[in-house]
mmCIF file of the N, C-alpha and C atoms, coordinates in Angstrom:
data_MODEL
# 
_entry.id   MODEL 
# 
loop_
_atom_site.group_PDB 
_atom_site.id 
_atom_site.type_symbol 
_atom_site.label_atom_id 
_atom_site.label_alt_id 
_atom_site.label_comp_id 
_atom_site.label_asym_id 
_atom_site.label_entity_id 
_atom_site.label_seq_id 
_atom_site.pdbx_PDB_ins_code 
_atom_site.Cartn_x 
_atom_site.Cartn_y 
_atom_site.Cartn_z 
_atom_site.occupancy 
_atom_site.B_iso_or_equiv 
_atom_site.pdbx_formal_charge 
_atom_site.auth_seq_id 
_atom_site.auth_comp_id 
_atom_site.auth_asym_id 
_atom_site.auth_atom_id 
_atom_site.pdbx_PDB_model_num 
ATOM 1   N N  . MET A 1 1  ? 148.894 -158.159 -113.040 1.00 0.00 ? 1  MET A N  1 
ATOM 2   C CA . MET A 1 1  ? 148.076 -158.168 -111.849 1.00 0.00 ? 1  MET A CA 1 
ATOM 3   C C  . MET A 1 1  ? 146.637 -158.536 -112.223 1.00 0.00 ? 1  MET A C  1 
ATOM 4   N N  . ILE A 1 2  ? 145.981 -159.189 -111.278 1.00 0.00 ? 2  ILE A N  1 
ATOM 5   C CA . ILE A 1 2  ? 144.568 -159.454 -111.421 1.00 0.00 ? 2  ILE A CA 1 
ATOM 6   C C  . ILE A 1 2  ? 143.831 -158.704 -110.308 1.00 0.00 ? 2  ILE A C  1 
ATOM 7   N N  . VAL A 1 3  ? 142.590 -158.348 -110.552 1.00 0.00 ? 3  VAL A N  1 
ATOM 8   C CA . VAL A 1 3  ? 141.772 -157.667 -109.552 1.00 0.00 ? 3  VAL A CA 1 
ATOM 9   C C  . VAL A 1 3  ? 140.602 -158.576 -109.204 1.00 0.00 ? 3  VAL A C  1 
ATOM 10  N N  . VAL A 1 4  ? 140.431 -158.821 -107.898 1.00 0.00 ? 4  VAL A N  1 
ATOM 11  C CA . VAL A 1 4  ? 139.327 -159.649 -107.421 1.00 0.00 ? 4  VAL A CA 1 
ATOM 12  C C  . VAL A 1 4  ? 138.547 -158.878 -106.367 1.00 0.00 ? 4  VAL A C  1 
ATOM 13  N N  . THR A 1 5  ? 137.295 -159.252 -106.192 1.00 0.00 ? 5  THR A N  1 
ATOM 14  C CA . THR A 1 5  ? 136.445 -158.648 -105.169 1.00 0.00 ? 5  THR A CA 1 
ATOM 15  C C  . THR A 1 5  ? 136.315 -159.623 -104.012 1.00 0.00 ? 5  THR A C  1 
ATOM 16  N N  . LEU A 1 6  ? 136.589 -159.147 -102.798 1.00 0.00 ? 6  LEU A N  1 
ATOM 17  C CA . LEU A 1 6  ? 136.475 -159.959 -101.593 1.00 0.00 ? 6  LEU A CA 1 
ATOM 18  C C  . LEU A 1 6  ? 135.213 -159.555 -100.848 1.00 0.00 ? 6  LEU A C  1 
ATOM 19  N N  . ARG A 1 7  ? 134.440 -160.541 -100.430 1.00 0.00 ? 7  ARG A N  1 
ATOM 20  C CA . ARG A 1 7  ? 133.209 -160.282 -99.668  1.00 0.00 ? 7  ARG A CA 1 
ATOM 21  C C  . ARG A 1 7  ? 133.338 -160.941 -98.296  1.00 0.00 ? 7  ARG A C  1 
ATOM 22  N N  . PHE A 1 8  ? 133.193 -160.121 -97.260  1.00 0.00 ? 8  PHE A N  1 
ATOM 23  C CA . PHE A 1 8  ? 133.306 -160.596 -95.882  1.00 0.00 ? 8  PHE A CA 1 
ATOM 24  C C  . PHE A 1 8  ? 131.958 -160.512 -95.193  1.00 0.00 ? 8  PHE A C  1 
ATOM 25  N N  . PHE A 1 9  ? 131.661 -161.506 -94.367  1.00 0.00 ? 9  PHE A N  1 
ATOM 26  C CA . PHE A 1 9  ? 130.411 -161.558 -93.636  1.00 0.00 ? 9  PHE A CA 1 
ATOM 27  C C  . PHE A 1 9  ? 130.702 -161.765 -92.159  1.00 0.00 ? 9  PHE A C  1 
ATOM 28  N N  . SER A 1 10 ? 129.737 -161.421 -91.339  1.00 0.00 ? 10 SER A N  1 
ATOM 29  C CA . SER A 1 10 ? 129.770 -161.715 -89.915  1.00 0.00 ? 10 SER A CA 1 
ATOM 30  C C  . SER A 1 10 ? 131.036 -161.172 -89.257  1.00 0.00 ? 10 SER A C  1 
ATOM 31  N N  . VAL A 1 11 ? 131.717 -162.022 -88.529  1.00 0.00 ? 11 VAL A N  1 
ATOM 32  C CA . VAL A 1 11 ? 132.895 -161.609 -87.770  1.00 0.00 ? 11 VAL A CA 1 
ATOM 33  C C  . VAL A 1 11 ? 134.016 -161.102 -88.684  1.00 0.00 ? 11 VAL A C  1 
ATOM 34  N N  . LEU A 1 12 ? 134.095 -161.616 -89.906  1.00 0.00 ? 12 LEU A N  1 
ATOM 35  C CA . LEU A 1 12 ? 135.147 -161.152 -90.823  1.00 0.00 ? 12 LEU A CA 1 
ATOM 36  C C  . LEU A 1 12 ? 134.869 -159.743 -91.309  1.00 0.00 ? 12 LEU A C  1 
ATOM 37  N N  . ARG A 1 13 ? 133.615 -159.390 -91.461  1.00 0.00 ? 13 ARG A N  1 
ATOM 38  C CA . ARG A 1 13 ? 133.267 -158.020 -91.835  1.00 0.00 ? 13 ARG A CA 1 
ATOM 39  C C  . ARG A 1 13 ? 133.778 -157.066 -90.758  1.00 0.00 ? 13 ARG A C  1 
ATOM 40  N N  . GLU A 1 14 ? 133.599 -157.451 -89.510  1.00 0.00 ? 14 GLU A N  1 
ATOM 41  C CA . GLU A 1 14 ? 134.091 -156.638 -88.394  1.00 0.00 ? 14 GLU A CA 1 
ATOM 42  C C  . GLU A 1 14 ? 135.614 -156.587 -88.387  1.00 0.00 ? 14 GLU A C  1 
ATOM 43  N N  . ALA A 1 15 ? 136.263 -157.712 -88.648  1.00 0.00 ? 15 ALA A N  1 
ATOM 44  C CA . ALA A 1 15 ? 137.729 -157.774 -88.626  1.00 0.00 ? 15 ALA A CA 1 
ATOM 45  C C  . ALA A 1 15 ? 138.352 -156.876 -89.687  1.00 0.00 ? 15 ALA A C  1 
ATOM 46  N N  . PHE A 1 16 ? 137.707 -156.785 -90.850  1.00 0.00 ? 16 PHE A N  1 
ATOM 47  C CA . PHE A 1 16 ? 138.265 -155.985 -91.939  1.00 0.00 ? 16 PHE A CA 1 
ATOM 48  C C  . PHE A 1 16 ? 137.649 -154.596 -92.030  1.00 0.00 ? 16 PHE A C  1 
ATOM 49  N N  . GLY A 1 17 ? 136.596 -154.360 -91.275  1.00 0.00 ? 17 GLY A N  1 
ATOM 50  C CA . GLY A 1 17 ? 135.972 -153.044 -91.275  1.00 0.00 ? 17 GLY A CA 1 
ATOM 51  C C  . GLY A 1 17 ? 135.234 -152.718 -92.560  1.00 0.00 ? 17 GLY A C  1 
ATOM 52  N N  . ALA A 1 18 ? 134.927 -153.739 -93.341  1.00 0.00 ? 18 ALA A N  1 
ATOM 53  C CA . ALA A 1 18 ? 134.210 -153.536 -94.608  1.00 0.00 ? 18 ALA A CA 1 
ATOM 54  C C  . ALA A 1 18 ? 133.606 -154.862 -95.046  1.00 0.00 ? 18 ALA A C  1 
ATOM 55  N N  . GLY A 1 19 ? 132.531 -154.771 -95.798  1.00 0.00 ? 19 GLY A N  1 
ATOM 56  C CA . GLY A 1 19 ? 131.912 -155.973 -96.328  1.00 0.00 ? 19 GLY A CA 1 
ATOM 57  C C  . GLY A 1 19 ? 132.454 -156.374 -97.681  1.00 0.00 ? 19 GLY A C  1 
ATOM 58  N N  . VAL A 1 20 ? 132.898 -155.373 -98.458  1.00 0.00 ? 20 VAL A N  1 
ATOM 59  C CA . VAL A 1 20 ? 133.385 -155.629 -99.812  1.00 0.00 ? 20 VAL A CA 1 
ATOM 60  C C  . VAL A 1 20 ? 134.674 -154.836 -100.032 1.00 0.00 ? 20 VAL A C  1 
ATOM 61  N N  . VAL A 1 21 ? 135.689 -155.526 -100.570 1.00 0.00 ? 21 VAL A N  1 
ATOM 62  C CA . VAL A 1 21 ? 136.985 -154.902 -100.835 1.00 0.00 ? 21 VAL A CA 1 
ATOM 63  C C  . VAL A 1 21 ? 137.505 -155.439 -102.168 1.00 0.00 ? 21 VAL A C  1 
ATOM 64  N N  . GLU A 1 22 ? 138.068 -154.580 -102.985 1.00 0.00 ? 22 GLU A N  1 
ATOM 65  C CA . GLU A 1 22 ? 138.762 -155.033 -104.194 1.00 0.00 ? 22 GLU A CA 1 
ATOM 66  C C  . GLU A 1 22 ? 140.262 -155.028 -103.926 1.00 0.00 ? 22 GLU A C  1 
ATOM 67  N N  . VAL A 1 23 ? 140.938 -156.077 -104.380 1.00 0.00 ? 23 VAL A N  1 
ATOM 68  C CA . VAL A 1 23 ? 142.387 -156.167 -104.196 1.00 0.00 ? 23 VAL A CA 1 
ATOM 69  C C  . VAL A 1 23 ? 143.058 -156.599 -105.489 1.00 0.00 ? 23 VAL A C  1 
ATOM 70  N N  . GLU A 1 24 ? 144.307 -156.207 -105.629 1.00 0.00 ? 24 GLU A N  1 
ATOM 71  C CA . GLU A 1 24 ? 145.140 -156.652 -106.741 1.00 0.00 ? 24 GLU A CA 1 
ATOM 72  C C  . GLU A 1 24 ? 146.028 -157.776 -106.247 1.00 0.00 ? 24 GLU A C  1 
ATOM 73  N N  . LEU A 1 25 ? 146.123 -158.834 -107.043 1.00 0.00 ? 25 LEU A N  1 
ATOM 74  C CA . LEU A 1 25 ? 146.937 -159.993 -106.707 1.00 0.00 ? 25 LEU A CA 1 
ATOM 75  C C  . LEU A 1 25 ? 147.816 -160.370 -107.885 1.00 0.00 ? 25 LEU A C  1 
ATOM 76  N N  . ASP A 1 26 ? 148.851 -161.115 -107.595 1.00 0.00 ? 26 ASP A N  1 
ATOM 77  C CA . ASP A 1 26 ? 149.699 -161.636 -108.661 1.00 0.00 ? 26 ASP A CA 1 
ATOM 78  C C  . ASP A 1 26 ? 148.956 -162.733 -109.409 1.00 0.00 ? 26 ASP A C  1 
ATOM 79  N N  . PRO A 1 27 ? 149.117 -162.805 -110.728 1.00 0.00 ? 27 PRO A N  1 
ATOM 80  C CA . PRO A 1 27 ? 148.530 -163.919 -111.474 1.00 0.00 ? 27 PRO A CA 1 
ATOM 81  C C  . PRO A 1 27 ? 149.028 -165.244 -110.893 1.00 0.00 ? 27 PRO A C  1 
ATOM 82  N N  . GLY A 1 28 ? 148.167 -166.230 -110.850 1.00 0.00 ? 28 GLY A N  1 
ATOM 83  C CA . GLY A 1 28 ? 148.546 -167.532 -110.302 1.00 0.00 ? 28 GLY A CA 1 
ATOM 84  C C  . GLY A 1 28 ? 148.270 -167.679 -108.815 1.00 0.00 ? 28 GLY A C  1 
ATOM 85  N N  . THR A 1 29 ? 147.831 -166.600 -108.156 1.00 0.00 ? 29 THR A N  1 
ATOM 86  C CA . THR A 1 29 ? 147.490 -166.698 -106.741 1.00 0.00 ? 29 THR A CA 1 
ATOM 87  C C  . THR A 1 29 ? 146.326 -167.669 -106.580 1.00 0.00 ? 29 THR A C  1 
ATOM 88  N N  . THR A 1 30 ? 146.426 -168.542 -105.588 1.00 0.00 ? 30 THR A N  1 
ATOM 89  C CA . THR A 1 30 ? 145.365 -169.506 -105.301 1.00 0.00 ? 30 THR A CA 1 
ATOM 90  C C  . THR A 1 30 ? 144.546 -169.031 -104.102 1.00 0.00 ? 30 THR A C  1 
ATOM 91  N N  . GLY A 1 31 ? 143.469 -169.730 -103.834 1.00 0.00 ? 31 GLY A N  1 
ATOM 92  C CA . GLY A 1 31 ? 142.669 -169.416 -102.662 1.00 0.00 ? 31 GLY A CA 1 
ATOM 93  C C  . GLY A 1 31 ? 143.484 -169.486 -101.388 1.00 0.00 ? 31 GLY A C  1 
ATOM 94  N N  . SER A 1 32 ? 144.315 -170.511 -101.248 1.00 0.00 ? 32 SER A N  1 
ATOM 95  C CA . SER A 1 32 ? 145.143 -170.627 -100.043 1.00 0.00 ? 32 SER A CA 1 
ATOM 96  C C  . SER A 1 32 ? 146.182 -169.517 -99.967  1.00 0.00 ? 32 SER A C  1 
ATOM 97  N N  . GLY A 1 33 ? 146.711 -169.096 -101.107 1.00 0.00 ? 33 GLY A N  1 
ATOM 98  C CA . GLY A 1 33 ? 147.656 -167.981 -101.117 1.00 0.00 ? 33 GLY A CA 1 
ATOM 99  C C  . GLY A 1 33 ? 147.004 -166.696 -100.661 1.00 0.00 ? 33 GLY A C  1 
ATOM 100 N N  . LEU A 1 34 ? 145.762 -166.489 -101.078 1.00 0.00 ? 34 LEU A N  1 
ATOM 101 C CA . LEU A 1 34 ? 145.013 -165.310 -100.649 1.00 0.00 ? 34 LEU A CA 1 
ATOM 102 C C  . LEU A 1 34 ? 144.751 -165.360 -99.153  1.00 0.00 ? 34 LEU A C  1 
ATOM 103 N N  . ILE A 1 35 ? 144.349 -166.516 -98.647  1.00 0.00 ? 35 ILE A N  1 
ATOM 104 C CA . ILE A 1 35 ? 144.100 -166.665 -97.210  1.00 0.00 ? 35 ILE A CA 1 
ATOM 105 C C  . ILE A 1 35 ? 145.370 -166.388 -96.413  1.00 0.00 ? 35 ILE A C  1 
ATOM 106 N N  . GLU A 1 36 ? 146.503 -166.918 -96.864  1.00 0.00 ? 36 GLU A N  1 
ATOM 107 C CA . GLU A 1 36 ? 147.774 -166.672 -96.175  1.00 0.00 ? 36 GLU A CA 1 
ATOM 108 C C  . GLU A 1 36 ? 148.121 -165.187 -96.176  1.00 0.00 ? 36 GLU A C  1 
ATOM 109 N N  . LEU A 1 37 ? 147.903 -164.517 -97.294  1.00 0.00 ? 37 LEU A N  1 
ATOM 110 C CA . LEU A 1 37 ? 148.176 -163.080 -97.396  1.00 0.00 ? 37 LEU A CA 1 
ATOM 111 C C  . LEU A 1 37 ? 147.307 -162.289 -96.422  1.00 0.00 ? 37 LEU A C  1 
ATOM 112 N N  . LEU A 1 38 ? 146.027 -162.605 -96.381  1.00 0.00 ? 38 LEU A N  1 
ATOM 113 C CA . LEU A 1 38 ? 145.123 -161.901 -95.477  1.00 0.00 ? 38 LEU A CA 1 
ATOM 114 C C  . LEU A 1 38 ? 145.465 -162.187 -94.019  1.00 0.00 ? 38 LEU A C  1 
ATOM 115 N N  . ALA A 1 39 ? 145.809 -163.437 -93.699  1.00 0.00 ? 39 ALA A N  1 
ATOM 116 C CA . ALA A 1 39 ? 146.160 -163.807 -92.328  1.00 0.00 ? 39 ALA A CA 1 
ATOM 117 C C  . ALA A 1 39 ? 147.427 -163.101 -91.862  1.00 0.00 ? 39 ALA A C  1 
ATOM 118 N N  . ALA A 1 40 ? 148.372 -162.899 -92.769  1.00 0.00 ? 40 ALA A N  1 
ATOM 119 C CA . ALA A 1 40 ? 149.620 -162.218 -92.409  1.00 0.00 ? 40 ALA A CA 1 
ATOM 120 C C  . ALA A 1 40 ? 149.393 -160.751 -92.079  1.00 0.00 ? 40 ALA A C  1 
ATOM 121 N N  . ASN A 1 41 ? 148.275 -160.194 -92.559  1.00 0.00 ? 41 ASN A N  1 
ATOM 122 C CA . ASN A 1 41 ? 148.008 -158.775 -92.369  1.00 0.00 ? 41 ASN A CA 1 
ATOM 123 C C  . ASN A 1 41 ? 146.847 -158.479 -91.433  1.00 0.00 ? 41 ASN A C  1 
ATOM 124 N N  . ASN A 1 42 ? 146.197 -159.515 -90.886  1.00 0.00 ? 42 ASN A N  1 
ATOM 125 C CA . ASN A 1 42 ? 145.047 -159.289 -90.013  1.00 0.00 ? 42 ASN A CA 1 
ATOM 126 C C  . ASN A 1 42 ? 144.978 -160.427 -88.998  1.00 0.00 ? 42 ASN A C  1 
ATOM 127 N N  . GLU A 1 43 ? 145.303 -160.143 -87.739  1.00 0.00 ? 43 GLU A N  1 
ATOM 128 C CA . GLU A 1 43 ? 145.368 -161.214 -86.736  1.00 0.00 ? 43 GLU A CA 1 
ATOM 129 C C  . GLU A 1 43 ? 143.996 -161.808 -86.416  1.00 0.00 ? 43 GLU A C  1 
ATOM 130 N N  . ASP A 1 44 ? 142.921 -161.026 -86.552  1.00 0.00 ? 44 ASP A N  1 
ATOM 131 C CA . ASP A 1 44 ? 141.582 -161.587 -86.339  1.00 0.00 ? 44 ASP A CA 1 
ATOM 132 C C  . ASP A 1 44 ? 141.280 -162.634 -87.408  1.00 0.00 ? 44 ASP A C  1 
ATOM 133 N N  . PHE A 1 45 ? 141.646 -162.330 -88.650  1.00 0.00 ? 45 PHE A N  1 
ATOM 134 C CA . PHE A 1 45 ? 141.460 -163.298 -89.731  1.00 0.00 ? 45 PHE A CA 1 
ATOM 135 C C  . PHE A 1 45 ? 142.358 -164.507 -89.516  1.00 0.00 ? 45 PHE A C  1 
ATOM 136 N N  . ALA A 1 46 ? 143.587 -164.272 -89.083  1.00 0.00 ? 46 ALA A N  1 
ATOM 137 C CA . ALA A 1 46 ? 144.534 -165.371 -88.856  1.00 0.00 ? 46 ALA A CA 1 
ATOM 138 C C  . ALA A 1 46 ? 143.969 -166.384 -87.866  1.00 0.00 ? 46 ALA A C  1 
ATOM 139 N N  . ALA A 1 47 ? 143.249 -165.904 -86.857  1.00 0.00 ? 47 ALA A N  1 
ATOM 140 C CA . ALA A 1 47 ? 142.675 -166.798 -85.857  1.00 0.00 ? 47 ALA A CA 1 
ATOM 141 C C  . ALA A 1 47 ? 141.585 -167.695 -86.445  1.00 0.00 ? 47 ALA A C  1 
ATOM 142 N N  . LEU A 1 48 ? 140.997 -167.276 -87.564  1.00 0.00 ? 48 LEU A N  1 
ATOM 143 C CA . LEU A 1 48 ? 139.910 -168.035 -88.183  1.00 0.00 ? 48 LEU A CA 1 
ATOM 144 C C  . LEU A 1 48 ? 140.308 -168.735 -89.484  1.00 0.00 ? 48 LEU A C  1 
ATOM 145 N N  . GLN A 1 49 ? 141.513 -168.523 -89.941  1.00 0.00 ? 49 GLN A N  1 
ATOM 146 C CA . GLN A 1 49 ? 141.874 -168.999 -91.272  1.00 0.00 ? 49 GLN A CA 1 
ATOM 147 C C  . GLN A 1 49 ? 141.711 -170.512 -91.446  1.00 0.00 ? 49 GLN A C  1 
ATOM 148 N N  . SER A 1 50 ? 141.858 -171.278 -90.391  1.00 0.00 ? 50 SER A N  1 
ATOM 149 C CA . SER A 1 50 ? 141.749 -172.737 -90.540  1.00 0.00 ? 50 SER A CA 1 
ATOM 150 C C  . SER A 1 50 ? 140.310 -173.203 -90.752  1.00 0.00 ? 50 SER A C  1 
ATOM 151 N N  . VAL A 1 51 ? 139.321 -172.349 -90.479  1.00 0.00 ? 51 VAL A N  1 
ATOM 152 C CA . VAL A 1 51 ? 137.919 -172.760 -90.636  1.00 0.00 ? 51 VAL A CA 1 
ATOM 153 C C  . VAL A 1 51 ? 137.193 -172.011 -91.753  1.00 0.00 ? 51 VAL A C  1 
ATOM 154 N N  . VAL A 1 52 ? 137.895 -171.125 -92.438  1.00 0.00 ? 52 VAL A N  1 
ATOM 155 C CA . VAL A 1 52 ? 137.276 -170.343 -93.513  1.00 0.00 ? 52 VAL A CA 1 
ATOM 156 C C  . VAL A 1 52 ? 137.139 -171.193 -94.767  1.00 0.00 ? 52 VAL A C  1 
ATOM 157 N N  . ARG A 1 53 ? 135.971 -171.114 -95.401  1.00 0.00 ? 53 ARG A N  1 
ATOM 158 C CA . ARG A 1 53 ? 135.743 -171.732 -96.711  1.00 0.00 ? 53 ARG A CA 1 
ATOM 159 C C  . ARG A 1 53 ? 135.628 -170.619 -97.736  1.00 0.00 ? 53 ARG A C  1 
ATOM 160 N N  . LEU A 1 54 ? 135.964 -170.925 -98.966  1.00 0.00 ? 54 LEU A N  1 
ATOM 161 C CA . LEU A 1 54 ? 135.873 -169.943 -100.046 1.00 0.00 ? 54 LEU A CA 1 
ATOM 162 C C  . LEU A 1 54 ? 134.795 -170.332 -101.037 1.00 0.00 ? 54 LEU A C  1 
ATOM 163 N N  . ALA A 1 55 ? 134.087 -169.325 -101.498 1.00 0.00 ? 55 ALA A N  1 
ATOM 164 C CA . ALA A 1 55 ? 133.180 -169.488 -102.629 1.00 0.00 ? 55 ALA A CA 1 
ATOM 165 C C  . ALA A 1 55 ? 133.632 -168.477 -103.681 1.00 0.00 ? 55 ALA A C  1 
ATOM 166 N N  . ILE A 1 56 ? 133.908 -168.960 -104.862 1.00 0.00 ? 56 ILE A N  1 
ATOM 167 C CA . ILE A 1 56 ? 134.316 -168.086 -105.959 1.00 0.00 ? 56 ILE A CA 1 
ATOM 168 C C  . ILE A 1 56 ? 133.194 -168.084 -106.980 1.00 0.00 ? 56 ILE A C  1 
ATOM 169 N N  . ASN A 1 57 ? 132.710 -166.884 -107.272 1.00 0.00 ? 57 ASN A N  1 
ATOM 170 C CA . ASN A 1 57 ? 131.610 -166.726 -108.224 1.00 0.00 ? 57 ASN A CA 1 
ATOM 171 C C  . ASN A 1 57 ? 130.432 -167.639 -107.861 1.00 0.00 ? 57 ASN A C  1 
ATOM 172 N N  . ASP A 1 58 ? 130.090 -167.636 -106.569 1.00 0.00 ? 58 ASP A N  1 
ATOM 173 C CA . ASP A 1 58 ? 128.925 -168.351 -106.019 1.00 0.00 ? 58 ASP A CA 1 
ATOM 174 C C  . ASP A 1 58 ? 129.066 -169.866 -105.986 1.00 0.00 ? 58 ASP A C  1 
ATOM 175 N N  . GLU A 1 59 ? 130.274 -170.402 -106.070 1.00 0.00 ? 59 GLU A N  1 
ATOM 176 C CA . GLU A 1 59 ? 130.493 -171.844 -105.959 1.00 0.00 ? 59 GLU A CA 1 
ATOM 177 C C  . GLU A 1 59 ? 131.605 -172.120 -104.961 1.00 0.00 ? 59 GLU A C  1 
ATOM 178 N N  . TYR A 1 60 ? 131.346 -173.056 -104.021 1.00 0.00 ? 60 TYR A N  1 
ATOM 179 C CA . TYR A 1 60 ? 132.415 -173.464 -103.109 1.00 0.00 ? 60 TYR A CA 1 
ATOM 180 C C  . TYR A 1 60 ? 133.541 -174.088 -103.915 1.00 0.00 ? 60 TYR A C  1 
ATOM 181 N N  . VAL A 1 61 ? 134.779 -173.768 -103.518 1.00 0.00 ? 61 VAL A N  1 
ATOM 182 C CA . VAL A 1 61 ? 135.943 -174.275 -104.239 1.00 0.00 ? 61 VAL A CA 1 
ATOM 183 C C  . VAL A 1 61 ? 136.979 -174.802 -103.254 1.00 0.00 ? 61 VAL A C  1 
ATOM 184 N N  . GLU A 1 62 ? 137.881 -175.603 -103.779 1.00 0.00 ? 62 GLU A N  1 
ATOM 185 C CA . GLU A 1 62 ? 139.032 -176.059 -102.999 1.00 0.00 ? 62 GLU A CA 1 
ATOM 186 C C  . GLU A 1 62 ? 140.027 -174.909 -102.895 1.00 0.00 ? 62 GLU A C  1 
ATOM 187 N N  . LEU A 1 63 ? 140.836 -174.933 -101.853 1.00 0.00 ? 63 LEU A N  1 
ATOM 188 C CA . LEU A 1 63 ? 141.762 -173.825 -101.621 1.00 0.00 ? 63 LEU A CA 1 
ATOM 189 C C  . LEU A 1 63 ? 142.891 -173.741 -102.645 1.00 0.00 ? 63 LEU A C  1 
ATOM 190 N N  . ASP A 1 64 ? 143.134 -174.822 -103.386 1.00 0.00 ? 64 ASP A N  1 
ATOM 191 C CA . ASP A 1 64 ? 144.192 -174.772 -104.393 1.00 0.00 ? 64 ASP A CA 1 
ATOM 192 C C  . ASP A 1 64 ? 143.697 -174.216 -105.733 1.00 0.00 ? 64 ASP A C  1 
ATOM 193 N N  . THR A 1 65 ? 142.455 -173.741 -105.763 1.00 0.00 ? 65 THR A N  1 
ATOM 194 C CA . THR A 1 65 ? 141.890 -173.167 -106.984 1.00 0.00 ? 65 THR A CA 1 
ATOM 195 C C  . THR A 1 65 ? 142.583 -171.850 -107.315 1.00 0.00 ? 65 THR A C  1 
ATOM 196 N N  . PRO A 1 66 ? 143.106 -171.710 -108.551 1.00 0.00 ? 66 PRO A N  1 
ATOM 197 C CA . PRO A 1 66 ? 143.715 -170.432 -108.940 1.00 0.00 ? 66 PRO A CA 1 
ATOM 198 C C  . PRO A 1 66 ? 142.642 -169.356 -109.112 1.00 0.00 ? 66 PRO A C  1 
ATOM 199 N N  . LEU A 1 67 ? 142.975 -168.147 -108.732 1.00 0.00 ? 67 LEU A N  1 
ATOM 200 C CA . LEU A 1 67 ? 142.055 -167.024 -108.862 1.00 0.00 ? 67 LEU A CA 1 
ATOM 201 C C  . LEU A 1 67 ? 142.260 -166.352 -110.217 1.00 0.00 ? 67 LEU A C  1 
ATOM 202 N N  . SER A 1 68 ? 141.173 -165.794 -110.741 1.00 0.00 ? 68 SER A N  1 
ATOM 203 C CA . SER A 1 68 ? 141.208 -165.135 -112.046 1.00 0.00 ? 68 SER A CA 1 
ATOM 204 C C  . SER A 1 68 ? 140.742 -163.695 -111.918 1.00 0.00 ? 68 SER A C  1 
ATOM 205 N N  . ASP A 1 69 ? 141.163 -162.888 -112.864 1.00 0.00 ? 69 ASP A N  1 
ATOM 206 C CA . ASP A 1 69 ? 140.752 -161.489 -112.891 1.00 0.00 ? 69 ASP A CA 1 
ATOM 207 C C  . ASP A 1 69 ? 139.227 -161.402 -112.894 1.00 0.00 ? 69 ASP A C  1 
ATOM 208 N N  . GLY A 1 70 ? 138.684 -160.564 -112.028 1.00 0.00 ? 70 GLY A N  1 
ATOM 209 C CA . GLY A 1 70 ? 137.248 -160.355 -111.971 1.00 0.00 ? 70 GLY A CA 1 
ATOM 210 C C  . GLY A 1 70 ? 136.497 -161.306 -111.049 1.00 0.00 ? 70 GLY A C  1 
ATOM 211 N N  . ASP A 1 71 ? 137.199 -162.262 -110.427 1.00 0.00 ? 71 ASP A N  1 
ATOM 212 C CA . ASP A 1 71 ? 136.520 -163.197 -109.529 1.00 0.00 ? 71 ASP A CA 1 
ATOM 213 C C  . ASP A 1 71 ? 135.869 -162.462 -108.359 1.00 0.00 ? 71 ASP A C  1 
ATOM 214 N N  . ASP A 1 72 ? 134.744 -162.996 -107.923 1.00 0.00 ? 72 ASP A N  1 
ATOM 215 C CA . ASP A 1 72 ? 134.021 -162.525 -106.752 1.00 0.00 ? 72 ASP A CA 1 
ATOM 216 C C  . ASP A 1 72 ? 134.190 -163.599 -105.679 1.00 0.00 ? 72 ASP A C  1 
ATOM 217 N N  . ILE A 1 73 ? 134.898 -163.279 -104.606 1.00 0.00 ? 73 ILE A N  1 
ATOM 218 C CA . ILE A 1 73 ? 135.301 -164.270 -103.616 1.00 0.00 ? 73 ILE A CA 1 
ATOM 219 C C  . ILE A 1 73 ? 134.615 -163.988 -102.287 1.00 0.00 ? 73 ILE A C  1 
ATOM 220 N N  . ALA A 1 74 ? 133.820 -164.955 -101.827 1.00 0.00 ? 74 ALA A N  1 
ATOM 221 C CA . ALA A 1 74 ? 133.160 -164.838 -100.530 1.00 0.00 ? 74 ALA A CA 1 
ATOM 222 C C  . ALA A 1 74 ? 133.878 -165.715 -99.527  1.00 0.00 ? 74 ALA A C  1 
ATOM 223 N N  . PHE A 1 75 ? 134.090 -165.166 -98.344  1.00 0.00 ? 75 PHE A N  1 
ATOM 224 C CA . PHE A 1 75 ? 134.719 -165.903 -97.237  1.00 0.00 ? 75 PHE A CA 1 
ATOM 225 C C  . PHE A 1 75 ? 133.616 -166.353 -96.302  1.00 0.00 ? 75 PHE A C  1 
ATOM 226 N N  . ILE A 1 76 ? 133.473 -167.667 -96.158  1.00 0.00 ? 76 ILE A N  1 
ATOM 227 C CA . ILE A 1 76 ? 132.395 -168.248 -95.376  1.00 0.00 ? 76 ILE A CA 1 
ATOM 228 C C  . ILE A 1 76 ? 132.980 -168.787 -94.078  1.00 0.00 ? 76 ILE A C  1 
ATOM 229 N N  . THR A 1 77 ? 132.431 -168.344 -92.952  1.00 0.00 ? 77 THR A N  1 
ATOM 230 C CA . THR A 1 77 ? 132.852 -168.845 -91.638  1.00 0.00 ? 77 THR A CA 1 
ATOM 231 C C  . THR A 1 77 ? 131.772 -169.771 -91.097  1.00 0.00 ? 77 THR A C  1 
ATOM 232 N N  . PRO A 1 78 ? 132.146 -170.649 -90.164  1.00 0.00 ? 78 PRO A N  1 
ATOM 233 C CA . PRO A 1 78 ? 131.143 -171.541 -89.574  1.00 0.00 ? 78 PRO A CA 1 
ATOM 234 C C  . PRO A 1 78 ? 130.043 -170.721 -88.884  1.00 0.00 ? 78 PRO A C  1 
ATOM 235 N N  . VAL A 1 79 ? 128.843 -171.250 -88.960  1.00 0.00 ? 79 VAL A N  1 
ATOM 236 C CA . VAL A 1 79 ? 127.704 -170.600 -88.353  1.00 0.00 ? 79 VAL A CA 1 
ATOM 237 C C  . VAL A 1 79 ? 127.053 -171.584 -87.400  1.00 0.00 ? 79 VAL A C  1 
ATOM 238 N N  . SER A 1 80 ? 126.725 -171.099 -86.222  1.00 0.00 ? 80 SER A N  1 
ATOM 239 C CA . SER A 1 80 ? 125.987 -171.961 -85.307  1.00 0.00 ? 80 SER A CA 1 
ATOM 240 C C  . SER A 1 80 ? 124.634 -171.329 -85.042  1.00 0.00 ? 80 SER A C  1 
ATOM 241 N N  . GLY A 1 81 ? 123.729 -172.122 -84.695  1.00 0.00 ? 81 GLY A N  1 
ATOM 242 C CA . GLY A 1 81 ? 122.394 -171.584 -84.428  1.00 0.00 ? 81 GLY A CA 1 
ATOM 243 C C  . GLY A 1 81 ? 121.607 -172.570 -83.584  1.00 0.00 ? 81 GLY A C  1 
ATOM 244 N N  . GLY A 1 82 ? 120.407 -172.197 -83.307  1.00 0.00 ? 82 GLY A N  1 
ATOM 245 C CA . GLY A 1 82 ? 119.633 -173.115 -82.509  1.00 0.00 ? 82 GLY A CA 1 
ATOM 246 C C  . GLY A 1 82 ? 118.205 -172.697 -82.375  1.00 0.00 ? 82 GLY A C  1 
# 
């Protein structure tokens, strides 16, 4: 198992009821695998999964990026302003 830290902001923080969560994942889990897992367990997240971007250790990554033990993963949602 690997342990990663998930960081949620804005609407995702509300959906998960926390800003920071540590989770255990199977080795070889990718960003898209993590998103699918979270979407299967949280319908608010599922509604946003197609627009979520991932940053791992402060760098935007492609969803096929494998996750590693100790990674810090931020979920970025679209932001509008004016």
